[in-house]
PyMOL CGO cylinders between C-alpha atoms (Angstrom):
from pymol import cmd
from pymol.cgo import CYLINDER

trace = [
    CYLINDER, 101.39, -49.30, 134.47, 97.57, -49.46, 134.57, 0.3, 1, 1, 1, 1, 1, 1,
    CYLINDER, 97.57, -49.46, 134.57, 95.21, -49.50, 131.51, 0.3, 1, 1, 1, 1, 1, 1,
    CYLINDER, 95.21, -49.50, 131.51, 93.30, -46.23, 131.43, 0.3, 1, 1, 1, 1, 1, 1,
    CYLINDER, 93.30, -46.23, 131.43, 90.08, -45.85, 128.69, 0.3, 1, 1, 1, 1, 1, 1,
    CYLINDER, 90.08, -45.85, 128.69, 91.34, -43.78, 125.86, 0.3, 1, 1, 1, 1, 1, 1,
    CYLINDER, 91.34, -43.78, 125.86, 94.81, -43.68, 126.77, 0.3, 1, 1, 1, 1, 1, 1,
    CYLINDER, 94.81, -43.68, 126.77, 98.03, -45.63, 125.52, 0.3, 1, 1, 1, 1, 1, 1,
    CYLINDER, 98.03, -45.63, 125.52, 100.78, -45.88, 128.71, 0.3, 1, 1, 1, 1, 1, 1,
    CYLINDER, 100.78, -45.88, 128.71, 103.95, -44.61, 127.02, 0.3, 1, 1, 1, 1, 1, 1,
    CYLINDER, 103.95, -44.61, 127.02, 106.39, -47.88, 126.27, 0.3, 1, 1, 1, 1, 1, 1,
    CYLINDER, 106.39, -47.88, 126.27, 109.25, -46.64, 127.96, 0.3, 1, 1, 1, 1, 1, 1,
    CYLINDER, 109.25, -46.64, 127.96, 108.75, -43.23, 130.19, 0.3, 1, 1, 1, 1, 1, 1,
    CYLINDER, 108.75, -43.23, 130.19, 107.00, -43.62, 133.17, 0.3, 1, 1, 1, 1, 1, 1,
    CYLINDER, 107.00, -43.62, 133.17, 103.46, -41.65, 134.04, 0.3, 1, 1, 1, 1, 1, 1,
    CYLINDER, 103.46, -41.65, 134.04, 103.52, -40.89, 130.65, 0.3, 1, 1, 1, 1, 1, 1,
    CYLINDER, 103.52, -40.89, 130.65, 100.11, -41.21, 128.04, 0.3, 1, 1, 1, 1, 1, 1,
    CYLINDER, 100.11, -41.21, 128.04, 99.54, -40.89, 124.15, 0.3, 1, 1, 1, 1, 1, 1,
    CYLINDER, 99.54, -40.89, 124.15, 95.73, -39.46, 123.56, 0.3, 1, 1, 1, 1, 1, 1,
    CYLINDER, 95.73, -39.46, 123.56, 94.61, -41.98, 121.52, 0.3, 1, 1, 1, 1, 1, 1,
    CYLINDER, 94.61, -41.98, 121.52, 92.51, -39.53, 120.37, 0.3, 1, 1, 1, 1, 1, 1,
    CYLINDER, 92.51, -39.53, 120.37, 94.61, -36.51, 119.18, 0.3, 1, 1, 1, 1, 1, 1,
    CYLINDER, 94.61, -36.51, 119.18, 97.87, -38.75, 119.42, 0.3, 1, 1, 1, 1, 1, 1,
    CYLINDER, 97.87, -38.75, 119.42, 99.80, -35.64, 122.03, 0.3, 1, 1, 1, 1, 1, 1,
    CYLINDER, 99.80, -35.64, 122.03, 101.79, -36.68, 124.70, 0.3, 1, 1, 1, 1, 1, 1,
    CYLINDER, 101.79, -36.68, 124.70, 100.39, -36.32, 128.13, 0.3, 1, 1, 1, 1, 1, 1,
    CYLINDER, 100.39, -36.32, 128.13, 101.88, -36.48, 131.79, 0.3, 1, 1, 1, 1, 1, 1,
    CYLINDER, 101.88, -36.48, 131.79, 100.03, -38.01, 134.29, 0.3, 1, 1, 1, 1, 1, 1,
    CYLINDER, 100.03, -38.01, 134.29, 100.06, -36.33, 138.22, 0.3, 1, 1, 1, 1, 1, 1,
    CYLINDER, 100.06, -36.33, 138.22, 100.08, -37.54, 140.62, 0.3, 1, 1, 1, 1, 1, 1,
    CYLINDER, 100.08, -37.54, 140.62, 95.78, -36.70, 141.45, 0.3, 1, 1, 1, 1, 1, 1,
    CYLINDER, 95.78, -36.70, 141.45, 94.48, -39.04, 137.99, 0.3, 1, 1, 1, 1, 1, 1,
    CYLINDER, 94.48, -39.04, 137.99, 95.28, -35.39, 135.57, 0.3, 1, 1, 1, 1, 1, 1,
    CYLINDER, 95.28, -35.39, 135.57, 97.09, -35.01, 132.75, 0.3, 1, 1, 1, 1, 1, 1,
    CYLINDER, 97.09, -35.01, 132.75, 98.62, -32.87, 131.80, 0.3, 1, 1, 1, 1, 1, 1,
    CYLINDER, 98.62, -32.87, 131.80, 99.85, -32.15, 128.20, 0.3, 1, 1, 1, 1, 1, 1,
    CYLINDER, 99.85, -32.15, 128.20, 103.41, -31.76, 127.07, 0.3, 1, 1, 1, 1, 1, 1,
    CYLINDER, 103.41, -31.76, 127.07, 104.87, -29.53, 124.81, 0.3, 1, 1, 1, 1, 1, 1,
    CYLINDER, 104.87, -29.53, 124.81, 105.50, -30.53, 121.63, 0.3, 1, 1, 1, 1, 1, 1,
    CYLINDER, 105.50, -30.53, 121.63, 105.32, -29.79, 118.11, 0.3, 1, 1, 1, 1, 1, 1,
    CYLINDER, 105.32, -29.79, 118.11, 101.29, -30.32, 116.78, 0.3, 1, 1, 1, 1, 1, 1,
    CYLINDER, 101.29, -30.32, 116.78, 100.13, -30.66, 112.68, 0.3, 1, 1, 1, 1, 1, 1,
    CYLINDER, 100.13, -30.66, 112.68, 97.78, -27.48, 111.96, 0.3, 1, 1, 1, 1, 1, 1,
    CYLINDER, 97.78, -27.48, 111.96, 95.03, -30.07, 112.78, 0.3, 1, 1, 1, 1, 1, 1,
    CYLINDER, 95.03, -30.07, 112.78, 95.85, -30.68, 115.79, 0.3, 1, 1, 1, 1, 1, 1,
    CYLINDER, 95.85, -30.68, 115.79, 96.39, -26.88, 116.98, 0.3, 1, 1, 1, 1, 1, 1,
    CYLINDER, 96.39, -26.88, 116.98, 92.93, -26.38, 115.01, 0.3, 1, 1, 1, 1, 1, 1,
    CYLINDER, 92.93, -26.38, 115.01, 91.20, -28.90, 116.75, 0.3, 1, 1, 1, 1, 1, 1,
    CYLINDER, 91.20, -28.90, 116.75, 92.61, -27.73, 119.96, 0.3, 1, 1, 1, 1, 1, 1,
    CYLINDER, 92.61, -27.73, 119.96, 91.89, -23.82, 119.44, 0.3, 1, 1, 1, 1, 1, 1,
    CYLINDER, 91.89, -23.82, 119.44, 88.15, -24.85, 118.63, 0.3, 1, 1, 1, 1, 1, 1,
    CYLINDER, 88.15, -24.85, 118.63, 87.47, -26.97, 121.65, 0.3, 1, 1, 1, 1, 1, 1,
    CYLINDER, 87.47, -26.97, 121.65, 89.14, -24.56, 124.10, 0.3, 1, 1, 1, 1, 1, 1,
    CYLINDER, 89.14, -24.56, 124.10, 87.29, -21.26, 122.17, 0.3, 1, 1, 1, 1, 1, 1,
    CYLINDER, 87.29, -21.26, 122.17, 84.13, -23.24, 123.11, 0.3, 1, 1, 1, 1, 1, 1,
    CYLINDER, 84.13, -23.24, 123.11, 82.03, -22.92, 119.68, 0.3, 1, 1, 1, 1, 1, 1,
    CYLINDER, 82.03, -22.92, 119.68, 80.12, -24.91, 117.96, 0.3, 1, 1, 1, 1, 1, 1,
    CYLINDER, 80.12, -24.91, 117.96, 80.23, -24.32, 114.01, 0.3, 1, 1, 1, 1, 1, 1,
    CYLINDER, 80.23, -24.32, 114.01, 77.03, -24.21, 111.79, 0.3, 1, 1, 1, 1, 1, 1,
    CYLINDER, 77.03, -24.21, 111.79, 77.41, -26.99, 108.84, 0.3, 1, 1, 1, 1, 1, 1,
    CYLINDER, 77.41, -26.99, 108.84, 76.11, -26.18, 105.51, 0.3, 1, 1, 1, 1, 1, 1,
    CYLINDER, 76.11, -26.18, 105.51, 73.76, -28.96, 105.66, 0.3, 1, 1, 1, 1, 1, 1,
    CYLINDER, 73.76, -28.96, 105.66, 71.93, -26.67, 108.68, 0.3, 1, 1, 1, 1, 1, 1,
    CYLINDER, 71.93, -26.67, 108.68, 72.68, -23.47, 108.01, 0.3, 1, 1, 1, 1, 1, 1,
    CYLINDER, 72.68, -23.47, 108.01, 69.35, -22.03, 106.65, 0.3, 1, 1, 1, 1, 1, 1,
    CYLINDER, 69.35, -22.03, 106.65, 67.46, -25.13, 107.24, 0.3, 1, 1, 1, 1, 1, 1,
    CYLINDER, 67.46, -25.13, 107.24, 62.92, -24.55, 107.46, 0.3, 1, 1, 1, 1, 1, 1,
    CYLINDER, 62.92, -24.55, 107.46, 60.99, -27.00, 108.99, 0.3, 1, 1, 1, 1, 1, 1,
    CYLINDER, 60.99, -27.00, 108.99, 58.69, -29.33, 106.84, 0.3, 1, 1, 1, 1, 1, 1,
    CYLINDER, 58.69, -29.33, 106.84, 54.89, -28.59, 106.49, 0.3, 1, 1, 1, 1, 1, 1,
    CYLINDER, 54.89, -28.59, 106.49, 52.99, -29.65, 108.71, 0.3, 1, 1, 1, 1, 1, 1,
    CYLINDER, 52.99, -29.65, 108.71, 50.15, -32.27, 107.23, 0.3, 1, 1, 1, 1, 1, 1,
    CYLINDER, 50.15, -32.27, 107.23, 46.99, -29.91, 108.24, 0.3, 1, 1, 1, 1, 1, 1,
    CYLINDER, 46.99, -29.91, 108.24, 48.75, -27.43, 106.04, 0.3, 1, 1, 1, 1, 1, 1,
    CYLINDER, 48.75, -27.43, 106.04, 48.73, -29.51, 103.36, 0.3, 1, 1, 1, 1, 1, 1,
    CYLINDER, 48.73, -29.51, 103.36, 45.27, -30.40, 103.40, 0.3, 1, 1, 1, 1, 1, 1,
    CYLINDER, 45.27, -30.40, 103.40, 43.68, -26.69, 104.05, 0.3, 1, 1, 1, 1, 1, 1,
    CYLINDER, 43.68, -26.69, 104.05, 45.85, -25.94, 100.04, 0.3, 1, 1, 1, 1, 1, 1,
    CYLINDER, 45.85, -25.94, 100.04, 44.14, -29.97, 98.89, 0.3, 1, 1, 1, 1, 1, 1,
    CYLINDER, 44.14, -29.97, 98.89, 40.40, -28.50, 98.99, 0.3, 1, 1, 1, 1, 1, 1,
]
cmd.load_cgo(trace, "trace")
C-alpha cells in the first residue's frame, strides 16, 4: 500500500484508510478520492463534521466586541 500524507492504511483491509485527524475510516476509490464508511461516531466527531459542513465560523469570545487600539495621533492630541 502507498503512503498518503494524513492517512494511515488499515493493517488487514485493502483500500481502507484511517484519517489521522479525525480517526474515521474511509474507503479509497479507484479515482483516488475517499468515501467515508458509515460508523458510530463520538459526539465531538459529529459536531465537528456538522460545523465543517455548515460552513459557519463561530466567533470566539476573545474576538467579540473588540475595537482596534487608538492611534498615536489621537493620544498626542489629548495629551497637549
